[in-house]
C-alpha positions in Angstrom: 139.6 48.1 196.4 142.0 50.8 195.7 144.6 49.8 198.3 145.7 46.8 200.4 143.2 47.5 203.2 140.9 44.7 201.9 137.9 47.0 201.9 135.9 48.5 199.1 136.3 52.2 198.2 133.7 54.3 196.6 130.2 55.5 197.7 129.5 52.8 200.2 127.2 55.2 202.1 124.4 54.7 199.6 124.3 50.9 200.0 121.9 49.2 202.4 123.2 48.7 205.9 124.2 45.0 206.3 126.5 44.6 209.3 128.2 41.4 210.1 130.9 41.8 212.7 131.9 38.3 214.0 135.6 38.1 214.6 136.1 34.4 214.0 134.1 33.9 210.9 135.5 33.4 207.4 135.2 36.3 205.0 133.5 34.2 202.3 131.0 33.0 204.8 130.3 36.6 205.7 129.8 37.3 202.0 127.5 34.3 201.6 125.4 35.3 204.6 125.0 38.8 203.3 124.0 37.6 199.9 121.4 35.2 201.3 119.9 38.3 203.0 120.0 40.1 199.6 122.3 42.7 201.1 124.6 45.0 199.1 127.1 45.4 202.0 128.5 43.9 205.1 131.0 45.1 207.8 134.6 43.9 207.7 135.4 42.6 211.2 139.0 43.9 211.6 138.4 47.4 210.4 134.7 48.1 210.8 134.6 49.3 207.2 131.7 48.6 204.7 132.4 46.0 202.0 130.4 45.7 198.8 128.9 42.2 198.1 128.3 40.7 194.6 124.9 42.3 194.5 126.0 45.9 194.2 128.7 44.9 191.6 126.2 43.0 189.5 123.7 45.9 189.6 126.5 48.1 188.3 127.0 45.7 185.4 130.8 46.2 184.9 134.1 46.2 186.8 134.7 49.5 188.4 138.5 49.1 188.5 138.9 49.6 192.2 140.0 46.0 193.1 137.0 45.3 195.2 137.2 42.3 197.5 134.2 40.4 195.9 134.6 41.6 192.3 132.6 39.1 190.3 134.4 40.2 187.1 137.8 38.9 188.2 139.5 42.3 188.4 138.9 42.7 184.6 139.3 46.5 184.7 141.9 46.8 187.4 145.2 48.1 186.0 148.5 46.7 187.1 147.2 43.6 189.1 146.8 40.0 188.1 143.3 39.1 187.0 141.5 36.2 188.7 138.7 33.7 187.8 135.4 35.5 187.2 131.7 34.7 187.6 130.9 36.7 184.5 132.5 39.1 182.1 132.3 42.9 182.7 129.5 44.4 180.7 127.5 41.1 180.3 124.1 42.5 181.4 122.2 39.3 180.8 124.6 37.2 183.0 124.5 39.9 185.7 120.7 39.8 185.7 120.7 36.1 186.0 123.1 36.2 189.0 121.0 38.9 190.6 117.9 36.7 190.2 119.8 33.8 191.9 120.6 36.1 194.9 117.0 37.2 195.2 115.9 33.5 195.1 118.3 32.8 198.0 120.7 30.7 196.0 123.6 33.0 195.2 126.4 31.7 192.9 129.6 31.7 194.9 132.0 29.8 192.5 133.9 31.7 189.8 134.1 29.4 186.8 135.4 31.7 184.0 139.2 31.8 183.6 141.0 35.1 183.9 141.2 37.1 180.6 144.6 37.5 179.1 145.8 40.9 178.0 145.4 39.9 174.4 141.8 38.7 175.0 141.0 41.9 177.0 142.3 44.2 174.2 140.4 42.2 171.6 137.2 42.4 173.7 137.2 46.2 173.7 138.9 46.9 170.4 135.7 47.2 168.3 133.2 47.9 171.1 131.7 51.1 172.3 133.8 50.9 175.5 137.1 52.6 175.8 139.9 51.8 178.3 140.8 54.7 180.6 144.4 54.9 181.9 143.6 54.8 185.6 140.1 53.6 186.4 137.8 50.9 185.0 136.3 50.6 181.6 133.6 53.2 180.8 131.1 53.3 178.0 132.3 55.8 175.4 128.9 57.6 175.5 129.3 58.1 179.2 132.9 59.4 179.0 131.8 63.1 179.2 134.0 64.6 181.9 132.2 67.4 183.8 134.8 70.2 184.1 134.1 73.3 186.3 133.3 75.2 183.1 130.7 72.5 182.1 129.2 72.6 185.6 128.8 76.3 185.2 126.7 75.8 182.1 124.2 73.4 183.8 120.9 75.0 184.5 120.6 75.8 188.2 116.8 75.5 188.2 114.1 74.1 185.9 111.5 76.5 187.3 111.7 78.7 184.1 111.1 75.7 181.8 107.6 74.7 180.8 105.8 72.4 183.2 105.7 68.7 182.4 103.9 65.8 184.0 106.7 63.4 183.1 110.1 63.4 184.7 113.1 63.7 182.3 116.8 64.3 182.7 119.6 64.8 180.1 122.6 63.7 182.2 122.8 60.0 182.8 125.3 57.7 184.6 125.9 53.9 184.7 127.0 54.2 188.4 124.9 53.8 191.5 123.1 57.0 192.4 121.5 57.9 195.8 118.1 58.6 194.5 115.3 56.1 193.7 112.3 58.4 193.4 110.3 55.8 195.4 110.2 58.1 198.4 109.0 61.2 196.7 105.5 60.6 198.1 106.8 60.8 201.7 107.4 57.2 202.5 110.5 55.0 202.9 111.3 51.3 203.3 112.6 49.7 206.4 115.2 46.9 206.3 112.3 44.5 206.7 110.8 45.6 203.4 107.9 47.4 205.1 107.1 50.9 203.9 106.3 53.6 206.4 105.8 57.4 206.4 109.1 59.3 206.7 107.9 60.9 210.0 107.4 57.4 211.5 109.2 57.0 214.9 111.7 54.6 213.5 112.8 57.0 210.7 112.9 59.9 213.2 115.2 57.8 215.4 117.3 56.7 212.4 117.6 60.3 211.1 118.7 61.6 214.4 121.3 58.9 214.8 122.5 59.7 211.2 122.7 63.4 212.1 124.8 62.5 215.1 127.1 60.4 213.0 127.7 63.4 210.7 128.4 65.7 213.6 131.0 63.3 214.9 132.5 63.4 211.4 132.7 67.2 211.7 134.5 66.8 215.0 137.1 64.5 213.5 137.6 67.0 210.6 138.3 69.8 213.1 141.0 67.9 215.0 144.3 69.7 214.3 147.1 67.8 212.6 149.5 69.8 214.8 148.1 68.6 218.2 148.6 65.2 219.8 145.2 63.9 220.9 146.3 60.3 221.4 144.1 58.0 219.4 141.0 60.2 219.7 140.5 60.2 215.9 140.4 56.4 215.8 137.9 56.4 218.7 135.6 58.9 216.8 135.7 56.7 213.7 134.8 53.7 215.8 131.9 55.7 217.3 130.7 56.5 213.8 130.7 52.8 212.9 128.7 51.9 216.0 126.2 54.6 215.1 125.8 53.0 211.7 125.2 49.7 213.6 122.4 51.3 215.6 120.9 52.8 212.5 120.9 49.3 210.9 119.3 47.9 214.0 116.5 50.5 214.1 115.9 49.8 210.4 115.0 46.2 211.3 112.4 46.5 214.1 111.9 43.2 215.9 111.0 42.1 219.4 113.9 39.6 219.5 117.5 40.9 219.8 120.6 39.2 218.8 124.0 40.9 218.5 124.9 39.0 215.4 126.2 41.9 213.3 123.1 41.6 211.0 121.3 44.6 212.6 119.3 42.3 214.9 120.8 43.6 218.1 123.6 45.6 219.6 126.7 44.3 221.4 126.9 45.7 225.0 130.7 45.5 224.8 130.7 48.7 222.9 129.3 50.5 225.9 132.1 49.0 228.1 134.6 50.4 225.6 133.1 53.9 226.0 133.5 53.6 229.7 137.1 52.6 229.4 137.8 55.5 227.1 136.1 57.9 229.5 138.1 56.6 232.4 141.4 57.0 230.6 140.8 60.6 229.6 139.2 61.6 233.0 142.3 60.3 234.8 144.4 62.9 233.0 142.1 65.9 233.7 141.6 68.0 236.8 138.6 67.2 239.0 135.3 68.7 237.7 133.9 71.0 240.3 131.3 73.0 238.4 129.3 73.3 235.2 131.4 74.4 232.2 130.5 76.4 229.1 130.6 74.6 225.8 133.6 76.5 224.4 137.3 76.3 223.7 138.9 74.8 220.7 136.7 74.2 217.6 136.8 70.5 217.9 135.8 70.8 221.6 132.9 73.1 220.8 131.7 70.6 218.1 132.0 67.8 220.6 129.5 69.6 222.8 127.2 69.9 219.8 127.6 66.1 219.4 126.8 65.7 223.0 123.5 67.5 222.7 122.5 65.8 219.5 123.3 62.5 221.1 120.9 63.4 223.9 118.2 64.0 221.3 119.0 60.7 219.6 118.6 59.0 222.9 115.2 60.6 223.4 114.1 59.4 219.9 115.3 55.8 220.5 113.7 55.6 223.9 110.1 55.0 222.7 111.3 52.2 220.4 112.8 50.5 223.5 110.2 51.4 226.1 106.9 51.4 224.1 107.4 49.4 220.9 110.0 47.1 222.4 111.5 46.8 218.9 114.9 48.1 219.7 117.7 46.5 221.8 118.0 48.3 225.2 121.8 48.0 224.8 121.6 50.5 221.9 119.9 53.0 224.2 122.5 52.4 226.9 125.2 53.1 224.4 123.7 56.4 223.4 123.4 57.4 227.1 127.1 56.6 227.7 128.1 58.2 224.4 127.0 61.7 225.4 129.2 61.3 228.5 132.1 60.3 226.2 131.5 63.4 224.1 131.5 65.6 227.2 134.8 64.2 228.5 136.3 64.2 225.0 135.5 68.0 224.8 137.5 68.6 228.0 140.2 66.3 226.7 140.5 68.3 223.4 140.8 71.6 225.3 143.4 70.0 227.6 145.4 68.9 224.5 145.2 72.5 223.1 146.1 74.1 226.3 142.8 76.0 226.3 141.3 77.1 229.6 138.1 75.6 230.8 135.3 78.2 231.3 133.3 77.5 234.4 129.7 78.5 235.2 130.2 79.3 238.9 127.7 78.6 241.6 125.7 81.4 243.0 127.0 83.0 246.2 125.2 85.2 248.7 125.1 88.8 247.6 125.8 88.0 243.9 123.3 89.5 241.4 124.5 87.1 238.7 126.8 84.1 238.4 130.3 85.0 237.2 132.3 83.3 234.5 135.6 81.9 235.6 138.4 80.4 233.4 140.5 77.6 234.8 143.5 76.0 233.2 143.2 72.3 232.5 147.0 71.8 232.7 148.1 70.3 235.9 151.5 70.4 237.7 153.2 67.2 238.8 151.6 67.6 242.2 148.2 67.3 240.6 147.4 70.9 241.5 146.0 73.4 239.0 148.5 75.8 237.5 
């Protein structure tokens, strides 16, 4: 971890989605349950953030220097903080493979038995090795310490089309860190959380992909919120929504006919839908009564919220067959998506209200009209509740 938030930093998005969100459970118990499921991550209950388990650290093979919560290397490469007992030494590939095998066998090692390294021991360890000690981050193998400057990026080939064809895959640049590619899906299939491989155009992957797309659109909305405008806690609500969409994706990835909202992706908590309804009610109370259809325009964040609303409707359509036909998806997840599109609609009005942007109405047809007229109405209200 890079701060005091008790969550891991780094590229958590590439880890498999393990979600444990039980408020009254011990953190180490959460970690143990995740490891027994051979998962690389779990969800931190207080924050909703993704936390790396031992598994992902062991696969890396060395301490990354970010003060991760479950660092099995005892913070060996973390500068400026006290080191702690370790399960293995950073760079000990044989010990890491042994611990990974124990996790895969369902018997993860939880006790750290190695004493913390002293500064003298640490310096001696790396003095004559092929590993150098960077000033800020973790220890990196000297052969991998080739910084990619903008100039170096400019020299990288943009395409290999001009090179001679080869039946074998090869690459010059290498990294010891986790990368998002595995090459296992190059044939058009991917693996569910159950271990089953299916074609990428399978209904489950179509639903997961659309929910993922929606999550990214919500991120765009959050990025377009102006720092000069007071939206209340809308940004926090959007981040909560993104976490819940990850929950739904995790659930869809583990198709089952039995649902249990245990935070492991086996179900979806209906309380999240109730939260949406409360947020909708609070914003609606501050807005003028809606009397006609409105056009999806106004502030940039408001327009993007309307995009989120329409993508959410599509996500709902993709999840519906999994609930109605396959019965492998919790109906509570479908209800959440249905309510979520309403939240985006009201949030779009709320953003325009906060910006002082007028609301553009699509007027009803009146006798004698050849076309419907566009009418702008202020969302700001006087104390009497009447429109300005």
